[in-house]
C-alpha positions as CSV (number, residue, x, y, z in Angstrom):
1,M,0.0,0.1,0.1
2,K,2.8,2.6,0.8
3,R,4.5,1.8,-2.7
4,N,1.1,2.3,-4.3
5,I,0.6,5.5,-2.3
6,E,4.1,6.8,-3.6
7,I,3.4,5.9,-7.1
8,I,0.2,7.9,-7.2
9,I,1.4,10.9,-5.2
10,A,4.1,10.8,-8.0
11,V,1.4,11.2,-10.7
12,V,0.0,14.2,-8.8
13,V,3.8,15.5,-8.4
14,L,3.9,15.2,-12.3
15,A,0.5,16.6,-12.9
16,A,1.2,19.5,-10.8
17,A,4.6,20.2,-12.6
18,F,2.8,20.3,-16.1
19,A,0.1,22.6,-14.6
20,G,1.8,24.9,-12.3
21,G,5.6,24.8,-13.6
22,A,8.4,23.6,-11.8
23,L,8.7,22.7,-8.1
24,D,11.9,25.0,-7.4
25,R,12.7,26.9,-4.0
26,K,12.7,30.7,-3.6
27,V,15.7,32.0,-1.9
28,S,15.7,35.8,-0.9
29,A,19.1,37.3,0.3
30,G,20.0,37.0,3.8
31,S,17.2,34.4,4.8
32,A,16.6,30.5,4.7
33,P,15.3,29.2,1.5
34,Q,11.4,29.6,1.1
35,K,9.0,26.8,-0.1
36,S,7.3,27.4,-3.4
37,Q,3.8,27.9,-3.1
38,T,3.8,24.2,-5.2
39,A,5.8,22.6,-2.5
40,Q,3.5,23.9,0.1
41,F,0.3,22.6,-1.7
42,L,2.0,19.0,-2.1
43,E,2.8,19.1,1.5
44,N,-1.1,19.9,2.4
45,Y,-2.6,17.5,-0.1
46,T,-0.5,14.7,1.0
47,E,-1.5,15.3,4.5
48,A,-5.1,15.5,3.5
49,I,-4.8,12.2,1.8
50,Q,-3.5,11.0,5.2
51,L,-6.2,12.5,7.2
52,I,-9.3,11.0,4.9
53,Q,-7.0,7.4,5.0
54,K,-6.9,7.2,8.6
55,N,-10.4,8.9,9.8
56,Y,-13.1,8.4,7.2
57,A,-16.2,7.0,8.1
58,Q,-15.0,4.3,5.9
59,P,-12.2,2.8,3.7
60,V,-11.4,5.0,0.5
61,P,-9.0,3.8,-1.9
62,V,-6.4,6.2,-2.7
63,D,-6.2,5.8,-6.3
64,R,-10.0,7.1,-6.7
65,M,-9.3,10.3,-4.5
66,V,-5.8,11.1,-6.3
67,Y,-7.2,10.5,-9.7
68,G,-10.3,12.2,-9.4
69,S,-8.6,15.5,-7.7
70,V,-5.9,15.4,-10.8
71,R,-9.1,15.1,-13.2
72,R,-10.6,18.1,-11.5
73,M,-7.3,20.3,-11.1
74,L,-7.0,19.8,-15.0
75,Q,-10.8,20.9,-15.6
76,T,-10.1,24.1,-14.2
77,L,-7.6,24.7,-17.2
78,D,-9.9,23.9,-20.1
79,P,-12.4,21.0,-21.1
80,H,-9.8,18.8,-22.9
81,S,-6.9,18.5,-21.0
82,N,-7.6,15.4,-19.3
83,F,-6.2,12.7,-16.9
84,F,-6.3,9.0,-17.3
85,D,-6.1,6.0,-14.9
86,P,-3.7,3.0,-16.2
87,R,-6.9,1.1,-17.9
88,E,-8.3,4.2,-19.8
89,F,-4.6,5.2,-20.9
90,S,-4.1,1.6,-22.3
91,N,-7.8,1.8,-24.0
92,M,-6.7,5.0,-25.5
93,R,-3.5,3.7,-26.8
94,E,-5.3,1.0,-28.2
95,E,-7.7,2.8,-30.3
96,Q,-4.8,5.4,-31.3
97,H,-3.2,2.1,-32.8
98,S,-6.5,0.6,-34.4
99,K,-6.2,-2.8,-32.4
100,Y,-6.9,-4.3,-29.4
101,S,-6.9,-7.5,-27.6
102,G,-10.3,-9.4,-27.4
103,L,-12.6,-11.7,-28.9
104,G,-13.7,-10.0,-32.3
105,I,-17.5,-9.3,-31.2
106,R,-19.5,-6.2,-31.4
107,I,-22.1,-6.1,-28.3
108,R,-24.7,-3.7,-26.7
109,A,-27.3,-4.1,-24.0
110,L,-29.8,-6.4,-24.3
111,V,-32.2,-4.2,-22.4
112,P,-31.3,-0.8,-21.1
113,G,-30.3,-0.9,-17.4
114,S,-29.4,-4.7,-18.0
115,G,-25.6,-5.9,-17.9
116,R,-26.6,-8.7,-20.4
117,V,-25.4,-7.6,-23.7
118,V,-26.1,-9.2,-27.3
119,I,-23.6,-9.7,-30.2
120,Y,-25.7,-7.5,-32.7
121,E,-23.6,-8.9,-35.9
122,P,-21.7,-11.7,-37.1
123,P,-18.4,-12.0,-35.7
124,D,-15.5,-11.2,-38.6
125,P,-14.2,-14.4,-40.0
126,G,-10.8,-15.7,-38.6
127,T,-11.6,-14.0,-35.3
128,P,-11.6,-16.0,-31.9
129,A,-15.1,-15.8,-31.5
130,Y,-15.9,-16.6,-35.0
131,R,-14.1,-19.9,-34.8
132,K,-15.8,-20.8,-31.5
133,G,-19.2,-20.8,-33.5
134,L,-20.7,-17.3,-31.9
135,R,-23.2,-16.0,-33.4
136,A,-25.3,-12.7,-33.9
137,G,-28.3,-13.1,-31.3
138,D,-26.1,-14.8,-28.7
139,V,-26.8,-13.2,-25.4
140,I,-23.8,-12.8,-23.1
141,S,-25.2,-14.0,-19.7
142,K,-21.7,-14.8,-17.6
143,V,-18.7,-14.0,-17.7
144,E,-16.0,-16.2,-15.8
145,G,-19.2,-17.8,-14.2
146,E,-20.5,-14.7,-12.9
147,S,-23.5,-13.0,-13.7
148,I,-23.2,-9.6,-15.4
149,D,-27.1,-8.7,-14.7
150,D,-25.7,-5.4,-12.7
151,W,-22.8,-4.7,-15.0
152,T,-22.6,-1.7,-16.9
153,T,-21.6,-2.5,-20.8
154,D,-18.3,-0.7,-20.2
155,E,-17.8,-3.1,-17.6
156,V,-18.4,-5.9,-19.6
157,I,-16.3,-4.9,-22.5
158,S,-13.2,-4.3,-19.8
159,H,-13.6,-7.9,-18.8
160,L,-13.9,-9.4,-22.3
161,R,-10.6,-7.6,-23.4
162,G,-7.3,-8.6,-22.0
163,P,-3.8,-9.7,-22.9
164,K,-3.2,-11.3,-26.1
165,G,-3.0,-15.3,-25.4
166,T,-5.2,-15.3,-22.2
167,K,-8.6,-16.7,-21.9
168,V,-11.9,-15.9,-20.7
169,R,-14.9,-17.9,-20.3
170,I,-18.1,-16.7,-21.2
171,S,-21.9,-18.1,-20.8
172,I,-24.1,-17.8,-24.1
173,D,-27.8,-17.9,-24.1
174,R,-29.1,-19.0,-27.6
175,P,-32.9,-19.3,-28.7
176,S,-32.5,-22.4,-30.2
177,M,-30.7,-24.1,-27.0
178,D,-32.4,-24.8,-23.5
179,Q,-29.4,-24.6,-21.4
180,P,-26.9,-21.8,-21.6
181,L,-23.3,-22.6,-23.7
182,D,-20.1,-22.2,-22.0
183,V,-17.4,-21.1,-24.6
184,E,-13.6,-20.3,-23.3
185,I,-11.8,-18.3,-25.7
186,T,-8.7,-17.1,-26.0
187,R,-8.0,-13.7,-26.8
188,E,-6.4,-12.6,-29.8
189,E,-5.2,-9.1,-31.4
190,I,-8.2,-7.6,-33.4
191,K,-8.1,-4.8,-35.8
192,L,-9.8,-1.7,-35.5
193,F,-11.2,-0.1,-38.6
194,T,-11.4,3.6,-38.6
195,V,-12.7,3.7,-42.6
196,P,-15.5,1.4,-42.4
197,Y,-17.5,2.3,-45.6
198,G,-16.6,3.1,-49.2
199,F,-19.0,2.2,-51.7
200,F,-20.6,3.7,-55.0
201,I,-23.9,5.2,-53.5
202,R,-24.9,6.2,-57.1
203,P,-23.4,5.5,-60.1
204,A,-19.6,6.9,-60.2
205,I,-20.6,8.8,-57.4
206,G,-18.6,7.5,-54.3
207,Y,-19.5,7.6,-50.6
208,V,-16.7,7.4,-48.0
209,K,-17.3,7.2,-43.5
210,I,-14.4,8.0,-41.5
211,D,-15.2,7.3,-38.0
212,R,-12.3,8.7,-35.9
213,F,-8.5,9.4,-36.9
214,S,-6.1,6.7,-35.7
215,E,-2.6,5.7,-36.9
216,T,-4.3,3.6,-40.1
217,T,-7.0,6.0,-41.1
218,S,-5.2,7.6,-44.0
219,D,-4.0,4.1,-45.2
220,E,-7.5,3.1,-44.9
221,L,-8.7,6.0,-46.6
222,S,-6.5,5.2,-49.5
223,E,-7.8,1.5,-49.9
224,K,-11.2,2.6,-50.2
225,L,-10.6,5.3,-52.7
226,S,-8.5,3.0,-54.8
227,D,-11.3,0.5,-54.8
228,L,-13.6,3.2,-55.9
229,G,-11.2,3.9,-58.6
230,T,-10.5,7.9,-58.4
231,K,-10.1,8.3,-62.2
232,N,-13.6,7.5,-62.9
233,L,-15.4,9.4,-60.0
234,K,-18.0,11.9,-60.9
235,G,-18.4,13.0,-57.3
236,L,-17.4,12.0,-53.8
237,I,-19.1,12.4,-50.3
238,L,-16.8,12.1,-47.2
239,D,-18.7,11.6,-44.3
240,L,-17.2,13.2,-41.0
241,R,-20.5,13.1,-38.6
242,D,-20.0,12.0,-35.2
243,N,-16.3,11.8,-35.9
244,P,-14.4,12.7,-32.5
245,G,-11.3,13.2,-34.1
246,G,-8.0,11.6,-33.2
247,L,-4.3,12.3,-34.4
248,L,-3.4,15.5,-35.7
249,Q,-0.8,14.0,-38.4
250,Q,-3.7,11.9,-39.8
251,A,-6.0,14.5,-40.0
252,I,-3.5,16.4,-42.5
253,E,-2.7,13.1,-44.4
254,V,-6.7,12.8,-45.0
255,A,-6.8,16.1,-46.2
256,D,-3.9,16.0,-48.6
257,P,-5.2,14.1,-51.8
258,F,-7.9,16.8,-51.8
259,L,-5.7,19.6,-51.9
260,S,-2.9,21.1,-54.2
261,K,0.6,20.9,-53.0
262,N,1.8,23.4,-50.4
263,K,-1.7,24.5,-49.4
264,V,-2.0,24.9,-45.9
265,V,-4.0,22.5,-44.1
266,V,-3.7,23.8,-40.7
267,S,-1.9,26.0,-38.2
268,T,-0.8,25.7,-34.5
269,K,0.5,28.1,-32.0
270,G,1.2,27.6,-28.4
271,R,2.0,30.3,-25.9
272,D,3.7,33.1,-28.0
273,D,3.8,33.8,-32.0
274,S,7.0,32.1,-31.9
275,T,5.7,28.8,-31.8
276,K,3.3,29.1,-34.5
277,K,3.6,26.2,-37.4
278,N,1.9,26.4,-40.7
279,I,1.3,22.7,-41.8
280,V,0.8,22.3,-45.6
281,A,-0.1,19.3,-48.1
282,P,2.8,17.4,-48.8
283,G,1.6,15.7,-52.2
284,A,-0.3,17.3,-55.2
285,M,-4.5,16.7,-55.4
286,Q,-5.0,13.2,-56.2
287,I,-8.8,13.5,-56.3
288,N,-10.0,16.1,-58.7
289,C,-13.5,15.4,-58.3
290,P,-16.5,17.3,-56.9
291,L,-16.6,16.7,-53.4
292,V,-19.1,17.2,-50.3
293,V,-18.3,16.7,-46.6
294,L,-20.6,16.1,-44.0
295,I,-20.2,17.2,-40.6
296,N,-22.6,17.4,-37.5
297,R,-22.7,18.5,-33.9
298,S,-20.6,15.6,-33.0
299,S,-17.7,16.3,-35.4
300,A,-14.7,17.5,-33.8
301,S,-10.9,18.3,-33.7
302,A,-9.2,16.7,-36.6
303,S,-12.7,16.1,-38.4
304,E,-13.1,20.2,-38.2
305,I,-9.3,20.3,-39.5
306,V,-10.3,18.2,-42.6
307,A,-13.5,20.2,-43.1
308,G,-12.0,23.5,-42.3
309,A,-9.2,22.9,-45.1
310,I,-11.7,22.0,-47.3
311,Q,-14.0,25.0,-46.8
312,D,-11.2,27.6,-46.6
313,H,-9.9,26.4,-49.9
314,D,-12.9,26.0,-51.8
315,R,-12.2,22.5,-52.4
316,G,-15.8,21.1,-51.7
317,L,-19.0,22.1,-50.0
318,V,-19.4,21.5,-46.4
319,V,-23.0,20.3,-45.6
320,G,-24.9,19.6,-42.2
321,E,-24.7,21.2,-39.0
322,T,-22.4,23.3,-37.2
323,S,-19.4,21.3,-35.8
324,F,-18.4,21.0,-32.1
325,G,-15.8,23.3,-32.1
326,K,-12.5,21.9,-30.6
327,G,-9.5,24.0,-31.4
328,L,-7.2,22.8,-28.9
329,V,-4.5,20.7,-29.2
330,Q,-3.5,18.1,-26.6
331,S,-0.1,16.5,-26.1
332,V,0.1,13.2,-24.0
333,Y,2.3,12.5,-21.3
334,P,3.0,9.0,-19.9
335,L,2.7,9.0,-16.3
336,E,4.0,6.8,-13.3
337,N,2.3,3.3,-12.9
338,G,0.7,3.3,-16.8
339,A,-1.5,6.4,-16.3
340,G,-1.2,9.3,-18.7
341,L,-2.2,13.1,-18.9
342,A,-3.5,14.9,-22.2
343,L,-2.5,18.6,-21.7
344,T,-3.5,21.3,-24.0
345,T,-0.4,22.9,-25.6
346,A,-1.6,24.9,-28.5
347,K,-4.5,25.7,-30.4
348,Y,-5.1,25.1,-34.2
349,Y,-6.1,27.7,-36.9
350,T,-7.6,26.8,-40.2
351,P,-6.0,28.2,-43.4
352,S,-7.9,31.2,-43.2
353,G,-6.8,32.1,-39.6
354,R,-9.9,31.3,-38.1
355,L,-9.9,29.5,-34.2
356,I,-12.8,27.7,-34.3
357,Q,-12.9,26.5,-30.3
358,R,-15.8,27.3,-28.8
359,G,-16.0,29.3,-25.4
360,Y,-15.7,27.6,-22.3
361,T,-14.9,30.0,-19.7
362,G,-17.5,29.4,-16.7
363,D,-18.8,26.5,-18.2
364,T,-19.1,23.2,-16.1
365,V,-18.1,20.3,-18.3
366,F,-21.5,18.9,-18.6
367,E,-22.6,22.7,-19.9
368,Y,-19.9,22.7,-22.4
369,Y,-20.7,19.5,-24.1
370,Y,-24.2,20.1,-23.7
371,S,-24.1,23.2,-25.4
372,A,-22.4,21.6,-28.4
373,R,-24.7,18.9,-28.9
374,T,-27.7,21.2,-28.4
375,N,-26.1,24.0,-31.1
376,K,-26.7,26.5,-28.2
377,K,-24.7,29.8,-27.2
378,E,-22.3,31.4,-29.9
379,N,-23.1,28.7,-32.5
380,G,-26.2,30.3,-33.8
381,D,-24.8,33.9,-33.7
382,N,-22.4,35.0,-36.1
383,S,-22.6,38.7,-35.5
384,K,-20.2,38.0,-32.6
385,R,-17.7,35.7,-34.3
386,E,-14.5,36.3,-36.1
387,V,-14.8,36.7,-40.0
388,A,-12.6,35.3,-42.2
389,F,-12.5,34.5,-46.2
390,T,-12.1,31.5,-48.3
391,D,-9.3,31.6,-51.2
392,I,-12.2,32.7,-53.8
393,G,-13.6,35.3,-51.1
394,R,-16.3,33.3,-49.4
395,K,-17.3,34.4,-45.7
396,V,-16.6,32.0,-43.0
397,Y,-16.5,32.6,-39.3
398,G,-14.5,31.5,-36.6
399,G,-15.1,30.4,-32.7
400,G,-17.9,27.9,-32.1
401,G,-16.9,25.2,-34.5
402,I,-17.0,24.9,-38.5
403,N,-20.5,26.4,-40.0
404,P,-21.5,24.2,-42.9
405,D,-22.0,25.8,-46.2
406,I,-25.3,24.4,-46.5
407,T,-27.1,23.7,-42.9
408,V,-29.4,20.5,-42.9
409,E,-30.7,19.4,-39.6
410,A,-30.6,15.8,-38.8
411,R,-34.0,14.4,-38.1
412,E,-34.6,13.8,-34.4
413,L,-36.7,10.7,-33.6
414,T,-39.9,10.9,-32.0
415,R,-40.8,9.6,-28.5
416,F,-42.4,6.3,-30.1
417,E,-39.4,5.6,-32.7
418,L,-36.7,6.4,-29.9
419,I,-38.7,3.6,-27.3
420,L,-38.6,1.2,-30.6
421,T,-34.9,1.7,-31.0
422,T,-34.1,1.5,-27.1
423,K,-36.1,-1.5,-27.0
424,D,-34.0,-3.4,-29.7
425,V,-37.4,-4.6,-31.3
426,F,-35.7,-4.0,-35.1
427,F,-33.2,-6.4,-34.5
428,E,-35.3,-9.4,-32.9
429,Y,-38.2,-8.7,-35.6
430,A,-35.7,-8.9,-38.4
431,R,-34.2,-12.2,-37.1
432,H,-37.6,-13.6,-37.2
433,I,-38.1,-12.7,-40.8
434,K,-34.7,-14.1,-41.6
435,N,-35.6,-17.4,-40.0
436,G,-38.9,-17.8,-41.8
437,E,-40.9,-17.3,-38.5
438,I,-43.2,-15.0,-39.4
439,P,-45.9,-16.2,-42.0
440,A,-46.6,-12.6,-43.1
441,A,-43.1,-12.4,-44.1
442,Q,-42.5,-15.8,-45.9
443,H,-42.8,-14.8,-49.3
444,I,-39.1,-13.0,-48.7
445,Q,-36.8,-15.2,-50.9
446,I,-33.9,-15.7,-49.0
447,P,-31.8,-18.5,-49.1
448,K,-31.8,-21.3,-46.0
449,Q,-28.6,-21.9,-44.2
450,V,-27.6,-24.0,-41.3
451,S,-26.0,-21.0,-39.4
452,D,-26.3,-17.1,-38.9
453,E,-23.2,-16.2,-40.6
454,P,-23.6,-13.4,-43.5
455,L,-24.9,-15.0,-46.7
456,K,-22.4,-15.6,-49.5
457,I,-24.1,-14.4,-52.8
458,D,-23.4,-12.3,-55.2
459,E,-24.7,-8.6,-56.0
460,S,-27.7,-9.9,-58.3
461,H,-29.0,-12.2,-55.4
462,K,-28.9,-9.4,-53.0
463,E,-30.7,-7.2,-55.2
464,A,-33.3,-9.8,-55.9
465,I,-33.9,-10.2,-52.0
466,K,-34.2,-6.4,-51.9
467,K,-36.9,-6.3,-54.2
468,S,-38.6,-9.3,-52.8
469,F,-38.6,-7.6,-49.3
470,E,-41.8,-5.5,-49.2
471,F,-43.5,-4.2,-46.0
472,T,-46.9,-5.2,-47.2
473,P,-50.1,-4.6,-45.0
474,A,-50.0,-8.0,-43.5
475,L,-46.3,-7.6,-42.3
476,V,-47.3,-4.4,-40.7
477,E,-50.2,-5.9,-38.8
478,D,-47.7,-8.4,-38.0
479,F,-45.2,-6.0,-36.5
480,K,-48.0,-4.3,-34.6
481,K,-48.7,-7.4,-32.9
482,F,-45.3,-8.1,-32.4
483,L,-45.1,-4.5,-30.2
484,Q,-48.0,-6.0,-28.1
485,S,-46.4,-9.3,-27.4
486,K,-43.5,-6.7,-25.9
487,R,-45.8,-4.7,-24.2
488,I,-44.8,-1.6,-26.2
489,D,-47.9,0.8,-26.2
490,F,-48.5,3.1,-29.2
491,T,-51.3,5.0,-30.9
492,E,-52.0,4.5,-34.5
493,G,-50.9,8.3,-34.8
494,E,-47.5,7.3,-33.7
495,F,-47.6,4.2,-35.7
496,A,-48.5,6.3,-38.9
497,E,-45.9,8.7,-38.4
498,G,-43.0,6.6,-37.7
499,L,-44.3,3.7,-40.5
500,D,-41.1,4.9,-42.9
501,F,-38.7,4.8,-40.0
502,I,-39.8,1.5,-38.9
503,K,-39.6,-0.1,-42.6
504,R,-36.4,1.3,-43.2
505,R,-35.1,-0.2,-39.9
506,V,-36.4,-3.6,-40.2
507,K,-35.0,-3.6,-43.4
508,Q,-31.6,-2.4,-42.4
509,E,-31.5,-4.9,-39.5
510,L,-32.2,-7.8,-41.8
511,F,-29.6,-7.1,-44.2
512,I,-26.9,-6.9,-41.7
513,S,-28.1,-10.3,-40.5
514,C,-28.0,-11.5,-44.0
515,F,-25.2,-9.7,-45.8
516,G,-23.2,-7.9,-43.0
517,L,-23.0,-4.3,-41.5
518,E,-22.2,-2.8,-45.1
519,D,-25.2,-3.7,-46.8
520,G,-27.2,-2.5,-43.7
521,F,-25.8,0.3,-43.5
522,K,-26.5,1.5,-47.0
523,V,-30.2,0.5,-46.3
524,G,-29.6,3.2,-43.3
525,I,-28.6,6.1,-45.3
526,E,-31.5,5.5,-47.9
527,G,-33.7,7.7,-45.8
528,D,-30.5,10.1,-44.3
529,L,-31.7,13.6,-45.2
530,Q,-28.4,14.9,-45.2
531,V,-26.9,12.3,-47.6
532,L,-29.8,12.9,-50.0
533,K,-29.0,16.8,-49.7
534,A,-25.1,16.1,-50.2
535,L,-26.4,14.3,-53.8
536,S,-28.4,17.1,-54.9
537,L,-25.4,19.5,-54.2
538,L,-22.6,17.8,-56.1
539,P,-23.4,19.9,-59.3
540,E,-22.6,23.1,-57.0
541,A,-19.6,21.4,-55.7
542,E,-18.5,20.9,-59.4
543,Q,-19.1,24.7,-60.0
544,M,-16.8,25.5,-57.1
545,L,-13.9,23.3,-58.0
546,L,-14.0,24.9,-61.3
547,S,-13.7,28.6,-60.0
548,A,-11.2,27.2,-57.3
549,N,-9.2,26.1,-60.1
550,Y,-9.4,29.2,-61.9
551,Q,-8.5,31.4,-59.2
552,Q,-5.1,29.2,-58.6
553,K,-4.4,29.7,-62.2
554,A,-5.1,33.3,-62.1
555,H,-2.6,33.8,-59.2
């Protein structure tokens, strides 16, 4: 325990050094050395920890006290400086490296508030879970013989992950089996993909989704673009919605193929002007087709760097909602005992000189993030924002995130639609359709198979199944009965209002179950208002590209 306290106190010393300066002693002429304020603070802090441990009404883990106090200290600086305990720091590093050690399954809560989780898509071929025969729809009820009913999903994930080569024993509930199935699985290194989708959304029109920016993102993007065949593209939609950001260098490499050589991608500046650095696109423009970038309130950091560079250089249209507004750069410092510290060391600016960081003085962390999600505060008031201009003279604004060129608000789910989503009814109902358990859906020509793996069929057969799937009036009535069996109340008005959403979500889950995530994702964006608007704006993006190219030649 003494050793643990020493290590944890060392974390505080290092954090205080970063936040408050060096731990030296002040010396005045003719007097004994005086302790610095930081040294006095650390003495008081250590004494307080010892008093709490000795006299508090119940035992308190020292790591909980110290880690919590370091987090609070960093919150007084800005909302993005942060402290990570050893487990959190390890998880962050895994995400940056785009890999982790685990089973290769994707899970979500079976019922909100319950620790039980369901495997919601077939495990990828070659993963430990795949080789052990785990299926989409399997419910994990125990880990190492212990019921997980009162666990959070994060707790389940932390127990399923672990060092490569170690084993974990889980219990599976499967509808076709009377008794739970106990499975022991050896953990292996699993690759995380940050660019999960790249396909033709229309003939010669590409669509690419980037979920976050890790060490492999630019390579993954290059692979997706190569598969599409960039020379034959007549338009591209780059989807950065819900992308929280990540590594700065990856943002630069992602923006690079869309920009001319030596165009500024982003500028960073620390405490004084001497630290300012302009980072330019290293290569020549490789993709010269009309471009639309999608952003929303959850697009942050590296996403905003890419969107800001595209917008400032008039390389494409930015569509959607005002982005989060994170213009602070964090440097990550490993600390003792496997912990880590992310400290803001600079600010970044778009090529036109905009700082798009939202205001945060006086906000709690909750208020800061809540106002971004709801587009409150300065996000909706351009009169108080810094004005800048793009290469061809369009007006853009700093502070409060990236304003889209064309604003398209995402459709909010109704109360009834939200209930259906959280109860996971679409997933369950789609499995009934696939398995031929619903008489009203038996006309759908889905090939029979023994396992729940995705169907291995060609595109022509997929199209045939898509056409044969029709949400007939009989199927509508059957779905209503299904909801009643689940004790989900609704009015006819609520059902009628949400019918298009219901049809699309059932079809989406059916296609995920039959063909995999990408085919289900394609169904999901068929009704996406922001994607549909992006498609309609590609001719305008083409005119902008021609205008920007003309300006480059003129200069």
